[in-house]
C-alpha positions as CSV (number, residue, x, y, z in Angstrom):
1,M,14.8,-18.5,-36.1
2,K,11.7,-20.3,-34.8
3,F,10.3,-20.9,-31.4
4,I,6.9,-21.6,-29.7
5,C,5.9,-20.2,-26.3
6,S,2.7,-19.3,-24.3
7,K,1.3,-15.9,-25.1
8,N,1.2,-14.8,-21.4
9,S,4.8,-15.7,-20.7
10,I,6.2,-13.5,-23.5
11,L,3.6,-10.8,-23.1
12,N,4.6,-10.2,-19.5
13,E,8.3,-9.7,-20.4
14,I,7.6,-7.5,-23.5
15,S,5.4,-5.4,-21.2
16,N,8.4,-5.0,-18.9
17,A,10.8,-4.4,-21.8
18,I,8.9,-1.5,-23.2
19,E,9.6,0.5,-20.0
20,F,13.2,0.5,-21.0
21,A,13.0,1.0,-24.8
22,A,13.3,4.3,-26.6
23,I,9.8,3.9,-28.1
24,K,9.4,7.6,-28.9
25,N,12.3,7.4,-31.4
26,I,10.9,5.1,-34.0
27,L,13.9,5.5,-36.3
28,S,16.3,4.2,-33.7
29,I,17.3,0.6,-33.1
30,L,16.7,1.4,-29.4
31,S,13.0,1.4,-30.1
32,N,13.3,-2.3,-30.8
33,V,13.4,-5.3,-28.4
34,Y,16.2,-7.9,-28.9
35,L,15.1,-11.5,-29.0
36,E,17.5,-14.5,-29.0
37,A,16.3,-18.1,-29.1
38,F,19.0,-20.4,-27.8
39,Q,18.8,-24.0,-26.6
40,D,15.5,-24.0,-24.6
41,K,15.3,-20.3,-23.7
42,L,14.4,-16.9,-25.2
43,Y,16.6,-14.0,-24.1
44,I,14.9,-10.6,-24.2
45,R,16.7,-7.3,-24.0
46,S,15.8,-3.6,-24.3
47,T,17.5,-0.3,-23.7
48,D,17.3,3.4,-24.3
49,S,21.1,3.8,-23.6
50,N,20.4,5.0,-20.1
51,L,18.2,2.2,-18.8
52,S,18.6,-1.5,-19.7
53,F,16.5,-4.6,-19.2
54,S,17.1,-8.3,-19.8
55,A,15.1,-11.4,-19.0
56,E,14.9,-15.0,-20.0
57,I,11.9,-17.4,-20.4
58,V,11.7,-21.0,-21.2
59,V,10.4,-21.7,-24.8
60,N,10.4,-24.5,-27.3
61,V,13.2,-23.6,-29.7
62,I,12.8,-25.1,-33.1
63,E,15.6,-23.1,-34.8
64,E,18.1,-20.9,-32.9
65,G,18.6,-17.3,-34.0
66,K,18.4,-13.7,-32.9
67,T,16.7,-10.5,-34.2
68,T,15.1,-7.3,-33.1
69,L,11.5,-6.1,-33.5
70,R,9.6,-2.9,-32.8
71,C,8.8,-3.3,-29.1
72,D,5.5,-1.4,-29.2
73,T,4.2,-3.2,-32.3
74,L,5.1,-6.6,-30.8
75,L,3.4,-5.7,-27.5
76,N,0.2,-4.7,-29.3
77,I,0.1,-7.9,-31.2
78,L,0.6,-10.0,-28.1
79,K,-2.1,-8.2,-26.2
80,N,-4.7,-9.1,-28.9
81,I,-3.8,-12.7,-29.5
82,P,-5.8,-15.4,-27.6
83,D,-4.3,-16.9,-24.5
84,E,-2.7,-19.9,-26.1
85,E,0.7,-20.9,-27.6
86,V,2.2,-18.6,-30.1
87,V,4.5,-19.5,-33.0
88,F,7.3,-17.1,-34.0
89,E,9.2,-17.7,-37.2
90,E,11.6,-15.3,-38.9
91,K,12.3,-15.5,-42.6
92,E,14.2,-13.0,-44.7
93,N,14.0,-10.1,-42.2
94,V,10.3,-10.7,-41.4
95,M,8.9,-12.2,-38.2
96,Y,5.8,-14.2,-38.7
97,I,3.6,-14.6,-35.6
98,S,0.7,-16.9,-35.5
99,A,-1.7,-18.4,-32.9
100,A,-1.4,-22.1,-32.7
101,E,-5.1,-22.8,-32.4
102,H,-6.6,-20.0,-34.5
103,K,-6.2,-18.7,-38.0
104,I,-4.5,-15.6,-36.8
105,N,-1.3,-14.4,-38.5
106,F,0.8,-11.3,-38.2
107,N,4.2,-10.3,-39.7
108,I,6.6,-7.6,-38.6
109,K,9.7,-6.4,-40.4
110,S,12.7,-7.4,-38.3
111,T,16.0,-5.7,-38.0
112,K,19.4,-7.4,-37.7
113,V,21.0,-7.3,-34.3
114,D,24.3,-5.8,-35.5
115,D,23.5,-2.2,-34.4
116,F,21.8,-3.2,-31.1
117,P,24.0,-2.5,-28.0
118,S,25.7,-5.6,-26.6
119,S,24.9,-6.6,-23.1
120,E,27.2,-5.5,-20.3
121,K,29.2,-8.1,-18.4
122,Y,29.5,-7.9,-14.6
123,D,31.6,-9.6,-12.0
124,D,29.1,-11.6,-9.8
125,S,31.5,-11.0,-6.8
126,E,30.8,-7.3,-6.9
127,F,27.1,-7.6,-6.2
128,F,25.6,-7.4,-2.7
129,K,22.1,-8.2,-1.4
130,I,19.3,-5.8,-0.3
131,P,15.9,-7.0,0.7
132,K,13.3,-5.8,-1.7
133,K,11.1,-4.5,1.1
134,T,14.0,-2.5,2.5
135,L,14.8,-0.7,-0.8
136,L,11.1,-0.1,-1.5
137,K,10.6,1.5,2.0
138,L,13.5,3.9,1.3
139,I,12.1,4.8,-2.1
140,N,8.5,5.3,-0.8
141,Q,9.8,7.8,1.9
142,T,11.8,9.9,-0.5
143,I,10.6,9.7,-4.1
144,F,8.0,12.4,-3.9
145,T,10.6,15.0,-3.0
146,V,12.7,14.5,-6.2
147,S,12.9,17.6,-8.3
148,L,11.4,17.7,-11.8
149,D,13.4,20.8,-12.7
150,E,15.7,19.6,-15.5
151,K,17.9,22.7,-14.8
152,K,18.9,21.0,-11.6
153,P,19.9,17.5,-12.7
154,F,21.6,16.8,-9.4
155,M,18.1,16.9,-7.8
156,N,16.4,14.7,-10.4
157,G,17.0,11.6,-8.4
158,T,17.6,10.3,-4.9
159,L,20.9,10.0,-3.2
160,L,21.7,6.4,-2.1
161,T,24.6,6.1,0.3
162,K,25.9,3.9,3.2
163,E,27.0,4.9,6.6
164,D,28.1,2.2,9.1
165,D,25.4,-0.5,9.0
166,F,22.8,1.7,7.5
167,I,21.6,2.3,3.9
168,I,20.5,5.9,3.5
169,M,18.3,7.5,0.9
170,V,17.6,11.2,0.5
171,G,15.4,13.2,-1.9
172,T,15.1,17.0,-2.2
173,D,13.8,19.6,-4.6
174,G,15.4,22.6,-2.7
175,K,12.2,23.4,-0.9
176,R,11.8,20.2,1.0
177,L,13.8,17.2,1.9
178,S,13.1,13.6,2.8
179,F,15.6,11.4,4.7
180,A,15.2,7.6,5.4
181,K,17.6,4.9,6.6
182,E,17.4,1.2,7.1
183,K,19.7,-1.0,9.1
184,I,21.1,-3.9,7.0
185,E,21.7,-7.1,8.8
186,N,23.9,-8.8,6.2
187,D,27.4,-7.5,5.3
188,I,27.4,-4.8,2.6
189,P,30.6,-3.5,1.2
190,D,31.2,0.2,1.0
191,F,30.1,1.8,-2.2
192,S,30.3,5.2,-3.8
193,S,27.3,7.4,-3.1
194,A,24.9,7.2,-6.1
195,I,22.2,9.6,-7.4
196,I,19.5,7.3,-8.8
197,P,17.3,8.8,-11.6
198,L,13.6,9.2,-10.9
199,K,12.5,6.9,-13.8
200,F,14.6,4.1,-12.5
201,L,13.2,4.6,-9.0
202,N,9.7,4.1,-10.4
203,I,10.8,1.0,-12.2
204,I,12.3,-0.4,-9.0
205,K,9.0,0.2,-7.3
206,K,7.3,-1.8,-10.0
207,F,9.6,-4.8,-9.5
208,S,9.4,-4.6,-5.7
209,I,6.0,-6.2,-5.2
210,S,7.1,-9.7,-4.2
211,E,9.3,-10.7,-1.3
212,G,12.9,-11.6,-1.7
213,T,16.1,-9.7,-2.4
214,F,17.8,-7.6,-5.0
215,E,21.4,-8.3,-5.9
216,V,22.9,-4.9,-6.4
217,L,26.0,-3.5,-8.0
218,I,26.9,0.2,-7.8
219,N,29.9,1.7,-9.5
220,K,30.9,5.2,-10.5
221,T,28.5,5.3,-13.5
222,S,25.7,2.8,-13.1
223,M,23.5,0.8,-10.8
224,V,22.7,-2.8,-11.7
225,M,20.1,-5.1,-10.1
226,K,19.6,-8.8,-10.5
227,F,16.6,-10.7,-9.2
228,N,14.5,-13.7,-10.4
229,N,15.3,-14.0,-14.1
230,Y,15.9,-10.2,-14.6
231,V,18.8,-7.9,-14.9
232,I,17.9,-4.1,-14.9
233,S,20.3,-1.2,-14.8
234,S,20.5,2.5,-15.0
235,V,23.1,5.2,-15.7
236,L,23.5,7.2,-12.6
237,I,23.3,11.0,-12.4
238,S,26.8,12.4,-12.5
239,A,26.7,15.4,-10.1
240,N,27.5,16.4,-6.6
241,Y,24.5,16.0,-4.3
242,P,23.7,18.8,-1.8
243,N,24.9,18.3,1.7
244,Y,21.7,17.1,3.2
245,K,23.0,17.1,6.8
246,R,23.2,20.9,6.7
247,V,19.6,21.1,5.7
248,I,18.2,19.0,8.7
249,P,17.8,21.4,11.7
250,E,19.4,20.2,14.9
251,S,17.8,22.7,17.4
252,N,14.1,22.3,16.7
253,D,12.9,21.7,20.3
254,K,9.2,22.7,20.0
255,F,6.6,20.3,18.7
256,I,3.0,19.9,17.7
257,K,1.5,16.4,17.9
258,I,-1.3,15.7,15.5
259,K,-3.3,12.7,14.4
260,I,-2.4,11.7,10.9
261,S,-5.9,10.9,9.8
262,D,-7.2,14.3,11.1
263,M,-4.6,16.2,9.2
264,N,-5.1,14.2,6.0
265,E,-8.9,14.7,6.0
266,A,-8.6,18.4,6.8
267,L,-6.0,19.0,4.1
268,K,-8.2,17.2,1.6
269,R,-11.1,19.4,2.3
270,V,-9.4,22.8,2.8
271,S,-7.2,22.4,-0.3
272,L,-10.3,22.5,-2.5
273,F,-10.1,26.3,-2.1
274,S,-6.4,26.6,-2.6
275,E,-6.3,28.5,-5.9
276,N,-2.7,29.5,-5.7
277,K,-0.3,27.5,-8.0
278,Y,2.0,27.2,-5.0
279,K,-0.8,25.3,-3.1
280,K,-0.5,27.6,-0.1
281,I,-2.6,26.8,3.0
282,L,-2.4,28.7,6.3
283,F,-2.1,27.2,9.7
284,N,-3.0,29.0,12.9
285,I,-1.4,27.1,15.8
286,E,-2.8,27.6,19.3
287,P,-2.6,25.5,22.4
288,N,-4.5,22.2,21.8
289,K,-5.8,23.1,18.3
290,I,-4.9,24.0,14.8
291,T,-7.0,26.0,12.4
292,I,-6.3,25.2,8.8
293,Y,-7.6,27.6,6.2
294,T,-7.2,29.3,2.8
295,E,-7.0,33.0,2.0
296,D,-10.2,34.7,0.9
297,S,-10.6,34.6,-2.8
298,E,-13.2,35.3,-5.4
299,I,-14.5,31.8,-5.0
300,G,-14.6,31.8,-1.2
301,Q,-12.7,30.3,1.7
302,A,-12.3,27.0,3.5
303,K,-11.5,26.5,7.1
304,E,-11.3,23.6,9.5
305,E,-10.2,23.1,13.1
306,I,-8.5,20.0,14.4
307,E,-7.2,18.9,17.7
308,A,-3.4,19.0,18.4
309,E,-1.1,18.6,21.3
310,Y,0.7,22.0,21.6
311,E,1.6,24.2,24.6
312,G,3.6,27.1,23.2
313,E,2.8,30.6,22.0
314,P,0.2,30.9,19.2
315,F,1.6,31.6,15.7
316,T,0.5,31.5,12.1
317,C,2.5,29.9,9.2
318,A,1.9,29.0,5.5
319,I,2.8,25.7,3.9
320,N,2.5,24.2,0.5
321,Y,-0.1,21.5,1.5
322,S,1.4,18.9,-0.9
323,Y,4.5,19.0,1.2
324,L,2.5,17.6,4.1
325,V,0.2,15.3,2.1
326,N,3.0,13.3,0.5
327,P,5.0,12.4,3.6
328,L,1.8,11.7,5.6
329,K,0.7,9.2,2.9
330,A,3.9,7.3,3.3
331,M,4.0,7.6,7.1
332,E,3.3,4.7,9.5
333,G,1.4,4.9,12.8
334,E,-1.4,7.0,14.1
335,F,0.3,10.3,15.0
336,F,3.0,12.6,13.7
337,C,4.9,15.6,15.1
338,I,5.9,18.9,13.5
339,W,9.2,20.0,15.2
340,F,10.3,23.6,14.9
341,N,12.2,26.4,16.6
342,D,11.3,29.5,14.6
343,P,8.0,29.4,12.7
344,T,9.7,31.2,9.7
345,R,12.4,28.5,9.4
346,A,12.5,24.8,8.4
347,F,10.0,22.4,10.1
348,I,10.8,18.7,10.7
349,V,7.9,16.3,10.2
350,K,8.3,12.9,11.9
351,P,6.1,10.0,12.9
352,E,5.3,9.6,16.6
353,P,6.8,7.5,18.0
354,E,9.9,8.3,15.8
355,R,11.2,5.9,13.2
356,D,14.1,5.9,10.8
357,Y,12.8,8.6,8.5
358,L,11.9,12.3,8.6
359,H,10.9,15.1,6.3
360,V,12.0,18.8,6.2
361,I,9.6,21.4,5.0
362,M,10.3,25.1,4.3
363,P,7.4,27.3,5.3
364,M,6.1,29.9,2.8
365,Q,5.7,33.6,3.2
366,I,2.3,34.4,4.6
367,N,1.8,37.5,2.5
């Protein structure tokens, strides 16, 4: 096996591949990256058995062949080679790597491909298209509510489902919930609701920078995405997702309208004195103003007053401030509203004017 390619072209793909490899398990073949030189292309694959990645780049193939190499070792070598053409040549289970214009040589022990998982085959007709910006918007509005509690695996990802002409994504950790939907202009076939793991959501965000579309396949066990020269996939979380519709209050008819920047700035300052691990901050709501403050502590207390549009009875509530900070960072526009009925029950946080997303927050006990 022998091929020549530019350092940057292969470095970019090995940097992507390592996100999918089981690099912490150095004794496993899954810590390796699969390389296959065939005709004028190099095929690159990695997997940890739950996540999978494949890509192809154009190279100058001198001798066809295939092998696997430690992914992290290869990445470190490529990062430290000058930006020029690199020669790869495998002989007797050793990959020799050299810079074409410098006297730089590395060699890595290679492993035969026999034990490396074969690539899955998919029917192209089963894929449908979603604009990258659409999927990224859904993820950005919901990813921060995904639970990190491994005892609740059904909450360790977001729900992706379809209703009529809308794609819907929901995230929850049991104390808050985020809901977002996007109308899809092109025809999308019905598919089974899927719970997408958090790690795969972060990977999708990484690949959603450019314009364009994802070709997506969702079946009972996995989600596969094709775009540019990539195919990425993930095993889905096998569980029943909570009935999110029951969580979203339908009778919240009182509201507080607040400027997003005012709330963000106040929370940033007042939270400096939030010692409690639950990040509790108190809100005293009165007509036309909100006083945001922390409880007295050995360190001291922080308090700030901001303007708000509100005409109801005064009340005090307590909220985990991160439950407000996260949705406000993802929110569009200048204003938002907190909708409620009873100050001790769930609040709905929405942009003003309303858009196709909302966030549900459970208040904390004041004492």
